[in-house]
C-alpha positions as CSV (number, residue, x, y, z in Angstrom):
1,M,19.1,29.1,5.8
2,K,16.6,26.8,4.1
3,H,17.4,28.4,0.7
4,A,21.1,28.2,1.2
5,I,20.9,24.4,1.9
6,L,18.6,24.0,-1.1
7,A,21.2,25.9,-3.2
8,A,24.0,23.7,-1.9
9,L,22.0,20.6,-2.6
10,A,21.1,21.8,-6.1
11,L,24.8,22.4,-6.8
12,L,25.7,18.8,-5.6
13,G,23.0,17.6,-7.9
14,S,24.4,19.4,-10.8
15,M,27.8,17.8,-10.4
16,T,28.0,15.2,-13.1
17,V,30.5,12.3,-13.1
18,S,32.4,12.6,-16.4
19,A,33.1,9.5,-18.5
20,A,36.3,7.6,-17.8
21,N,38.9,7.3,-20.6
22,I,39.2,3.6,-21.5
23,T,42.2,2.1,-23.3
24,L,42.3,-1.4,-24.8
25,T,45.8,-2.5,-26.0
26,F,46.2,-6.0,-27.5
27,T,48.5,-8.3,-29.5
28,A,46.6,-11.2,-31.1
29,A,48.4,-14.2,-32.6
30,M,46.5,-15.1,-35.7
31,Q,46.0,-18.5,-37.3
32,Q,48.7,-19.9,-39.6
33,G,48.6,-18.3,-43.0
34,A,47.0,-15.0,-41.9
35,P,48.6,-12.2,-44.0
36,T,48.8,-9.8,-41.0
37,N,50.2,-11.7,-38.0
38,P,50.3,-10.8,-35.2
39,V,47.8,-8.0,-35.0
40,T,48.6,-5.3,-32.5
41,G,46.2,-2.4,-31.7
42,T,45.2,0.3,-29.3
43,I,41.6,1.5,-29.1
44,R,40.5,4.4,-26.8
45,W,37.0,5.4,-25.9
46,Q,35.0,7.2,-23.2
47,A,32.4,5.4,-21.0
48,P,31.2,5.6,-17.4
49,S,33.3,2.4,-16.8
50,T,34.9,-0.6,-18.6
51,L,31.6,-2.4,-18.1
52,D,29.5,0.2,-19.9
53,A,29.0,1.0,-23.6
54,A,31.2,3.7,-25.2
55,T,29.8,7.1,-25.3
56,A,32.5,8.2,-27.8
57,F,35.6,6.7,-29.4
58,T,38.6,9.0,-29.1
59,S,41.3,7.1,-31.1
60,I,42.4,3.9,-32.8
61,D,45.9,2.7,-33.7
62,L,45.1,-0.5,-35.7
63,T,46.4,-1.4,-39.2
64,I,45.4,-4.6,-41.0
65,G,46.3,-5.4,-44.5
66,G,47.7,-2.0,-45.1
67,H,44.6,-0.3,-43.9
68,S,44.7,2.0,-40.9
69,F,41.4,2.2,-39.1
70,T,39.9,5.5,-38.2
71,V,37.4,6.4,-35.4
72,P,34.4,6.8,-37.9
73,E,35.0,3.3,-39.1
74,I,34.5,1.5,-35.7
75,G,31.6,0.9,-33.5
76,M,30.6,-1.0,-30.2
77,D,28.0,-3.5,-29.3
78,H,27.4,-3.9,-25.6
79,N,25.0,-6.6,-24.4
80,Q,24.3,-8.9,-21.5
81,F,27.1,-11.3,-22.6
82,G,30.0,-8.9,-23.3
83,I,31.4,-6.2,-25.5
84,V,32.2,-6.3,-29.1
85,I,34.3,-3.5,-30.8
86,G,34.6,-3.8,-34.5
87,G,34.7,-2.2,-37.9
88,T,31.5,-1.1,-39.4
89,V,32.0,-2.3,-43.0
90,S,29.7,-5.2,-42.5
91,G,28.3,-4.4,-39.0
92,V,30.1,-4.4,-35.6
93,N,29.3,-8.1,-34.9
94,N,30.2,-9.4,-38.3
95,V,33.3,-9.5,-40.6
96,S,33.1,-9.9,-44.4
97,S,35.8,-10.3,-47.0
98,Q,33.2,-9.1,-49.6
99,G,33.5,-5.4,-48.6
100,A,35.8,-2.8,-50.2
101,A,37.9,-2.4,-47.0
102,P,39.3,-4.7,-44.3
103,D,37.0,-5.4,-41.4
104,F,37.6,-6.7,-37.9
105,F,36.1,-7.3,-34.4
106,I,37.4,-8.1,-31.0
107,V,35.2,-9.8,-28.4
108,W,35.4,-10.3,-24.6
109,L,32.7,-11.6,-22.2
110,H,31.9,-9.9,-19.1
111,G,34.2,-11.1,-16.2
112,A,36.7,-12.5,-18.7
113,A,40.4,-11.5,-17.9
114,A,41.2,-11.3,-21.6
115,P,39.4,-11.0,-24.9
116,T,37.9,-14.2,-26.1
117,S,38.3,-13.7,-29.8
118,F,39.7,-11.4,-32.6
119,L,38.7,-11.8,-36.2
120,Y,39.6,-9.9,-39.3
121,A,38.8,-10.1,-43.0
122,L,40.6,-8.8,-46.1
123,P,38.7,-8.0,-49.3
124,G,38.8,-11.0,-51.5
125,Q,41.2,-13.0,-49.1
126,G,38.9,-14.3,-46.5
127,S,38.6,-14.2,-42.7
128,F,41.3,-14.9,-40.2
129,G,40.8,-15.7,-36.5
130,S,43.0,-15.3,-33.4
131,V,44.8,-18.3,-31.9
132,S,45.6,-16.4,-28.6
133,F,46.4,-13.0,-27.1
134,S,50.0,-12.6,-26.1
135,Q,49.4,-9.2,-24.7
136,Y,46.2,-7.5,-23.5
137,S,45.4,-4.6,-21.2
138,L,42.1,-2.8,-20.5
139,T,42.7,0.3,-18.3
140,E,40.4,3.0,-17.1
141,D,41.6,6.5,-16.3
142,S,39.1,8.1,-14.2
143,A,41.1,11.2,-13.4
144,G,38.4,13.4,-14.5
145,M,35.8,12.0,-12.2
146,P,35.2,13.9,-8.9
147,E,36.0,12.0,-5.7
148,P,33.3,11.6,-3.1
149,A,35.4,13.8,-0.8
150,S,35.0,16.6,-3.3
151,A,31.2,16.5,-3.0
152,G,31.5,16.5,0.8
153,L,33.8,19.7,0.5
154,V,31.2,21.4,-1.7
155,L,28.4,20.5,0.7
156,A,30.4,21.8,3.7
157,G,31.3,24.9,2.0
158,G,27.6,25.6,1.0
159,L,26.5,24.9,4.6
160,A,29.2,27.3,5.9
161,A,28.1,30.0,3.5
162,A,24.5,29.5,4.5
163,G,25.6,29.8,8.3
164,F,27.4,33.0,7.7
165,A,24.5,34.5,5.6
166,R,22.1,33.6,8.3
167,R,24.3,35.1,11.0
168,R,24.6,38.4,8.9
169,R,20.9,38.7,8.8
170,R,20.5,38.8,12.6
């Protein structure tokens, strides 16, 4: 019985909570004179929750100045103040019009209902900041995460199996 309970507990301990799929969709109204205005994008990544750093980016749908960003071109900085997702041309927390490709970053502070800023730069044309966000959503799809009830069922099944095994031995 003791071994069966230990096996059931080991099984529970080996159950890992998978990362949630996070989707950020936004439309940023840019300052007057910005070549791409408004900017609309969708960025998807995996993380334990919306409050945690990305474990992997899965897709991006963002085109600025004719350049469509790809997953290898973006990164995330997650610190005590908030989250920054940006192009890696000049570093996630920085944009520069000196690079060979467009660059961007979007920032939101922990606890904020919407991003606080969006900035992009085009090679040789300068940097352009957001005036407002007309649309913003940050969603978390945790369908792949086991529910606490599932763990209870596994434990109950393990204990039942242990009980039957003990009864058979008698």
